[in-house]
N, C-alpha and C positions, 0 to 999 in steps of 0.2 A: 504493500500500500504506500509506504514511504517513497519507494522508487517511482511509482506512478505519479505521485504528487510532485516529486522533484522534476520529472519530465514535463508535467503540465506547467509548473512554475517557470522552468527554463524556456518553454515556448513563448510564454507571456512576456518574459524579460527580453527575449530576442526580438519579439514583435515591437515592443516599445522602443528598443534601441534603433531598429530599422526606421520606425516612424520619425524618431528624433533626427536621424541622419538626413532623411528626405527634407524635413522642415529646415534644417540648417543650410542645406544646399540651396533650397528655394530662396531663403533669406539672403544668402551670399550673392546669388544671381541677381536678386532684386537690387542689392546695394551696388553691384557692378553696373547695372543698367542706369542707376541714378547718378553714378559718378560723372563728373564733368569730363568731356573728351580731351585727350592730350593735344596740346597745340604744337604745331611745328616750330622747331628752333630756327634761328637765322641760318645756321649751317645746313639745315634741311632744305631751306629755300635755295641755297647755293648749289647743293647737290642736285636738286630737281632741275634747276636751270641748265647746269652743265650736262645733264643727261638728256636734255631736249624736251622735258616735260612741261616747261614754262616757255611760251612764245616770247620773242624778243620785245614786242611792244608791251606785253604784260609785265615782263621783267623790269623794264625801264620805269614803269609806274610803281612797282614794288620798292625798288631801291630809292626812288625819289620820295616815297612816303614813310618808309621805315628805316630809321637811322641805324638800328641794330643790324638789319640785313645788309645795309651799305657797309658797315664796319666789317662784317664777316666777309663780304665780297672783296674789300680792300686787303684784308688779311690774307685771303686766298691768293690774290695776285702778288702780294709782297713775298709770300713763301715760295710761290712758283718762280718768280723772277730770280730770287736768291738761288734756288736749286739750279736753274738754267745757267746762272753766272758761275756757280761752283763747278758745274760740268765743263764750261768753257775754260775755266782756269786749269782744271785737270788736263784738258786737251793741250793747252798752251805749254804747261810745265812738262808734259810728256812729249813735246816736239811735234804735235799734230797740227798746230796752228803757226804759220810763219810769223816772224816778227812784224813785218809791215802790215799783215792782215790783223794782227793782234792790236797794234796801235790804232788801226781804223775802227776796230770794234770798241776799244776804250773810248774813242772820241765820239762814237755814236750812241753810247748807252751810259746814262748816269748810274743805273743800278749796277751794271758790271764794274764801272769804275769804283763805286763805293765798296763793293765786296772785295775787289782787288786790293784796294788800299788797306782794308782790314786784314786781308791775307798776308800782305807784305809786312804789316806790323808784327804779326805773329811770327812770321818767318825770320824777321830781323831780330826779334827777341831770342829765338832759338839759336840763331847764329852767334849773338853776343854771349849767350850762356855757355855755348860749346867752345868758343874761340880761345879761352884761356887754357884749355887742356889740363885743368887742375884735377887732382884726385879728390873727389868728394866722398866723405865718409859718414856724415851725420844726416839724419832725416831732414833737418832744416836746409842743408845744402843740396841734397839729392832731389828733394821735391821740386826745387826750382827748375831742374833739368826736365823732370817728368812733365811739369805743367807747360814748359816751353815746347816740348815735343807734342803734347796732346792738343794744345790750343784751346779754343772756345767751343761753341755749340756746333755740332754737325748732325745732320739727319740724312745721310746718304742711303738711298734704297739698296745699294749694293753692299753696304757695310753690314755685316752679319750682327754687329753689336747693337744696331738700331740707333735711336736718338741718344746722343752722347754730349755731355758738357764737361769740360776739363778732364776728358778722358774717362769719365764715369758713365756707364750705360744707364738707361732708364731702369732696368731691372735691379741694378745694384743700388741706385738711389732709393727705390721702393723698399728693398730689403733693409737698408740701413735706417731709413726714417719710418719704416713700418706703416706705409701709406701707399696709395695708388696715385700716379701722376700722368699727365699728358706730356706730349713733346714740348708744349709751351712752358709747362712747369719746369721741365728739365732745363730749358733755355735760361730760366731765371735764377738758377742756383748760382751762388757766388763763389769766388775763388777761395774765400775763407772757409766756406762750408766744405769745399772739395778737399782742402788741406786737412781739415779735421777728420773727414771720412778716410782719406788715405792713411793717416796715422793709425786710426783704430782698426780699420778693416784690412789693410795691406801691410803696413810696416811692422806692427807688433806681431801678427801671426807669421810673418815671413822669416823672422829671426835674422834679418839681414845684418844687424850689428855684430853678429858672431862670426861672420865670414871675413876672410882676408880683405884688407882695405882695397886692394887692386881690383877686386871683382864685386865689391859691395854695391856700387852704383848700377852696373849693368844688370846684376841679379834683381835688384828691386825694380828697375825699369821693366824687366821681363815679367815680373810678378804682375805689374800693372797691365802690360801689353798682351801677355799670353795667358795670364792666370798663374797662380803659385805652383800648381802641380806641374804644368808644362815647364815653368822656369826652373824648377828643381831637376826635372828630367834632362834639360839642356846642360845644367851644371854637372850632373852625374855622368852624362855622355862625354863631356869634355874631360872629366877626370879619367874615365875609362880609355879615352883615345890616347892618353899619355901613359897607359900601363896600369891604371887602377882596376879595381875589381868590385865596383859597386853594383848593387841591383838597381836598375833604372825603374824605380817605382813611383817617383814624384813625391816622396815623403822626405821632409827636412828633419834631420835629427843629428845626434852626435857623430855617427859614422860618416855621413855626407859632409858635415861641417869640418871634421878633422881631415877628411880626404881632400878637401879644397885647399889645404895648405900648399903654397907654392904654385897654385894655378894662376896662369897669366891671363891678362885681359884679352889678348888676341885669340887665345885658345877658346874662350867662351864665345867671342864674336864669330868665329868660324862655325861653331855648332849652331849658333843662333841664326846665322844667314841661311843655313840648310833648312831650319824650321820654317823660315819665311818662304823660301822657294817652294817648299812642299805644299804650301797653301795655294800656290798658283798653278803648278803643273797639273795637267789632266793625265793620269797614269804616269808613265815615265818618259813622256814625249816632251822634249825641250820646246818644240815649236807649237805645242797644243796647250793653251792656257785658258783658265776660266775667267769669270768677270772680276776676280780679285786682283788680276794682273795690273790694273790701273793704280793699285796702291804700292806696288813692289819697289818703285824708285824711292819713295818716302821711307819705306820700311828699311831698305838697305842703308840709306843715309843715317837713319836712326841707329841701326846696328853698329856701324863703324864710326859714329860721331862725325859724319861728313857734313860740311856746311859750305 
């Protein structure tokens, strides 16, 4: 009798639960129907216009009446013009644009001239930092070289690191500050913020201060440019190339640090240049290269401190 009563009670409870679920779903649906519709953002308008969903005459009316849409449109063009300018600068620096043609382009485009002037300032700073050929051993000294190499904000579609400012990718900024950011947010991070991040997230974990002074700077620069694991592997490979017997595992510890005693700068530079070229070649074909090839000249300059 007790079992029968339990079964009946169970059926009643299950029925009540089902009715309650239906009522809650109906109420939620009603709330959604009464919610105000989402309004398009200024960026939505720009996207629709660029995709051909808004006719030209209608678009002109929109941007004349809505200041926010006008600002979004101007921002789009500013970003696009800068990207085009950076692409032309890469072509010029790579020898693809003759000098006379380059001067003509500079004379005809204020945007290109402005971006080129910024580029030259960064390049001049890097040249000045590297010109003294000093041996830098402290974080305060070495970070100046790193920042000179890295420059300011870059958002090249072919750069696998994505939006980058002061050499720090968007993903690293998000991990460090425990927040989500847009490329515009990344653009606004300051030099001081970058130095703080580099010390906490790169310098201290790298144990660079324990390495011989001759290779301390290049090692830390590799940690920034390649990631610490790859930087340590390059060090370990350089040690093994001169007769060492380290396991190339990318882990920095007493064995690797001690084995680096007597390691010379040029020995690390040779290994590092191989790492760079490996990012460019498709298979083992010298003449077959991927879209990272446009960065190789800058990488090799950085590797050997050329200016």
